N, C-alpha and C positions, 0 to 999 in steps of 0.2 A: 336698572334695566339692562345696561350693557353687561353687567356681571352675570346675568342669567342667560342672555341671548347668545353671547359669543361662545360660551361652553356648549350650549345646545347645538348651535350650528356646527361646531367642531365635532361633536359626537355623531351627528347625522352624516357629515362628510366622511368621517373616518369609518363609520359603518358601511357607507356606500362603497368606499374604496376597498374595504375588506371583502365585501360581496363581489365586486368587480374582479378583484385579484383571484378569488376562489373560482369565479366563472371562467377566467382565462385558463385555469389549469384543467378544467373539465369540459367535456362536451355533453350537452343534455338536450334531448329532443323527444317530443311526443308526436306520434303520427297515427293517422287512422287508415285502415285498409281501404275504406270507402268514405269519401267526403260528401257524397250525395247518396241518400238512402231512402228507400220507401218505408213508410211507417210500419212497424211490426217486424221488419227485417233486422238482422244482426250484423255487427261489424266488430273489429278488434282494435282497441287502443293499445299502441305499443309505446311504452315508456322506457327510454334507454339513457343510461349515464355511462360515461367512460372517463377514467382519471385515477388519481391516487386514492382510491376508496379504502377506507380503514376497515378493520375487522368489526368495529362497534358502530357501523353505519346505522342510520334510521331513515326509513322511507316514510315521509309524511304525506298521507293522502286524505287529510282532513278536508281539504278543499273539494275533493271529489264527493265526499260524504255530504257536505253542505250543499253541493250542486244538486245531488239527488233529492235532498229534502226540498230544495227550492223548485225543482222540476220533477214531481213524482211520476210523471209519465215517461221518464227516461230511467232505465235501469243500467247501473254500472257496477260490476263486481269482478274481482280478480279471477284470472284463470291460472290455477296452480300457484306454485311458489316461485319466487324470483330465481333467475338463472344468472350466476356470476362466473365469469371466465377470466383467467389471467392472460392478458394480452402483451406482457413483457414490459421491461423498463419500469417496473414498480407500478404499472397501471392495470386496472381491472375494468371489465365491462359488466354492467348491471342491466338486466332486462326484466321488466315485469309487464305482463299482458293483462288487459282488462276486456271483458265482454261488454259491449254497449248495445242496448236494444231500446229504441224509442217507440212509444205508442201514440205519439201526437206529432203533427207536422210543425215545422218551424225551423228557425236557425238557432243552433245551440253552440256556444263557445265553451269548449271543455277547459276547465281551469288547469293551472300548472300543477305538476307533481314536484315535491320538494325532497331532496336528499340531503341529510345532515351527515357529514363524514368528518370526524374529528372536530376541528373548529371551523370547518367550511360548510356553507349552506348554498346549495345549487338548485336553480329553478329551471324547469323545462318551459318550452313555448306553450301557447294556448291554441290548439287546432280548432277549426270550426267544422261543424257538421250540419249539413242542410238535409232536413227530413221532409220528403214530399208526401202528400196525402195519397191514400190508396182508394180504389173503388170499393164500395161496400156491397157485399153479396147480400141481395135481398132475402136470401134463405136464412140469413143469420139474424134478421130483424125480429123483434118481439112486438106483437100488436095487442092493443086493448080490445074491448068488446066492440068499439066503434070503428075499428080498422085503422087506428092511428098508431104509428110506430112509436113505442115508448121506451124501448131498450134494445141493446145489441148484445148478442152472444159473443163473448171474447174467449178465444182459445188461449190456454196458458202455454205460451211459447217457451217460457223458462223451463218447464218440465221436459219439453221436447229436447231442448238444448242439453239438459242434464243427462237425459238418456243417451243422446248422440255422443256426448263426451265420454260416458262410461263405456260405450261400445268401442270407441277409438282407443281408450286407455288399455283395453284388453288386446288390441291388435298391435303386433310389433311395428316399430317405426319403419323398418325396411319394407314391410308389406304396404304401409300407407304411402311411402315415397315411390316405391317401384311396382306397385300393384298393377297399374295399367300396362307397363312394359312386360311384366311377367305374364299377364293374361294374353297380350298380343303375341308373345313368344310361343306360348302353348298352342294358340290357334295356328300360327305359321308352321310349327312342328307337326301338328295334326294334319294340316293340308299337305305337307310334304310327304308324310307317311302314306296318306290316302292316294296321292298321285303315283307314288312308287308301287304300292300294292296293286293299284288298278291298272296302270299302264306300263311304267318303266321296266318292271321286272319281266314283262312279257315282250320287251323290245319295241313297244309302241310309244309314240309321242302323243301327249294329250292334245285333244281337239283336232288331230290329224286323222283322216280316214285310213283304216287298216288296209294294207296291200292285199289284193286277192291272191290266195295261195296258188302256186303252180301245181297242177296235177302230177302225181308221182311218175306217170308214164312220160309226160313231156319233159319233166326235170331230168329223168334218167337218160332219155335220148339226147338231150342237150349236153349233158355232162360227158356222155360217151363220145359224142362228136368232138367236144373240146379236147378230150383225152387223145383221140386219134391225131388231132392237129399238133399236139405236143411232141409226138414221135419219140417217146421215152425209150422204148426198147431198141429203136434204131440207133440211139446214142449210147447204148450200153447200160441203161438204167432199168434193167428188167425188174429188179425188186420194187422200185418205186412204181413201175408200170402196173404190176400185179396188185400192189397195195392200193393204188387209186382205183383200179378196176373193181376189186372186191368191195371197196368202200362205196362205190356208186351202186352196186347191186344190193348191198346191205341196206343202204338208205332207201332204195326203191322198195325192198321187201317190207321195211318198216312202214312206209307210207301206204303201200298197196294192201298188205295183209295185217297191219297193226301188230307185227312181231318185232320185239326188241332185238333185231338181228345184229346190231353193232356190238352188243354185249355177250354174244354167244360164240361158242366154238363151232367148228365145222360140223361135228356130229350133232350138237344140240340144234343147230340151225336146220339141218336136214330132217331131224326128227320133228321139228315144229312145222316144217313145210308139208310133211305127210298128212297133216290134219287139215290142210287147206283145200283138198280135193281138186288140185290142179292137174293138168295133163302130165302123163308119165314122161313125155319128152322133155318138159320143162324141168322136172325133178332130175333127170339124168344129166341135162346140160349144166344145171347148177352144181351138181355133185362133181362133175369133171372140172369145172372152172375152179372150184374151191380147193380140190386136191392138187391141181396143177399149181395154184398160187401158194399153197402150203409148202410144196417142194421148193419153189423158188425162194420164198421168204425165210424158211427155217432150215432147209437142207442145202441152201446156196446152190441149187441146180441152175444150169445155163441152158434153157430150152432153145430149140431151133427157131428160126424166123417163122417157119410155117406154123409152129406151135403157138407162137405169140399172136399171129394173125388169126388162127383158129379160135383162140380164147376170146378175142374181141368179137368174132362172128357169133360164137356161142352166147356171149353176154347179150348181144343185140337181139338174137333169136329168142332168148329167154324172156326179155322184156316184151317182145312183140306178142308171143303166144300167151303171156299171162296178163296182157293188157285187159282192163275191165271193159266189158261190153256196155256201151252207152245205150240207154233206153231210147227207142224210136218214138217220136211224138205221135199222138193218137191220129192226127190228121194225115200223117204219112202212112200209118197202118191202114186206115180206111181207104186211102187212095190206092195202096198196093192191093188190098182185097178187091177193090173195084176193077183194077186192071186185070187181076187174075180171073175174075168172073167173065170179063169181056173176052179174054183169050180163050176161055173154055167154050163160050158161045160160038166164037168164030170157028173153032175146031169142029164143033158139031155142025 
């Protein structure tokens, strides 16, 4: 008896020691993406080995096959081929994914996966999956003639999973990984372009009320007053004085008559003003101011103090006589007509 028992014990112990030594060189783990799942839903089983994996390795998943036979309401099948990466120091990483889909509630212990590498045999742990029942949609029940539920329409989720997988396979990995960020970036760029086109390029700030434009007459009179306070020609800056003076008038003409006066020469501007049907006095004043300014800016003439003062007076006069006539409200017109009638009656 001892002759058979002692060698048997020795073989068992030596086999266990060999397996333990192999396990110490490897890391092996099985994990589930979801440990609690509603029946009919899917999750992924990740089987991972790391260590001195040889080229002639064998992945033994017989236990998973037997598990599916034992529990036919649980489907387990591999997702793609194994992924092997070299992690240095003669070690490799081996990853195999399985799709798990249970159709019945309960607690299931997923068996170990086994990797045979050379003379080493490595086992993973056994993760547990809790499957909870789901509410039955009464629209899926099949009834007999007496109104009793006798069957249930079951959707083939496996086919749906296959279709989804095929769609994902055709989409590049970077789109799957960065898709939401790309979509968000496109939306933000679109919003920025809209804000720029709608408001910023017109000098407006979004959600801020636009400033009421200043009428051309008021703006011109304000700028003329500011120019007078600067006393440019009194300081010997006649050229700057006439440049600013004509710029004020050209901006006024642009706002008052809608003429692009700032881009026109003196002759072009005078020709455009002739079509505005303005008083002859205004035309003559503008002609004198522009010609005097041209002499100072281009011929480097030095006008007298009286000429400088006269140019300012002429500019002010031109703005005054070309000022648009504001319409009188109807109530004021009626009141004026009434006053005129009363005056006529008093005279009679």
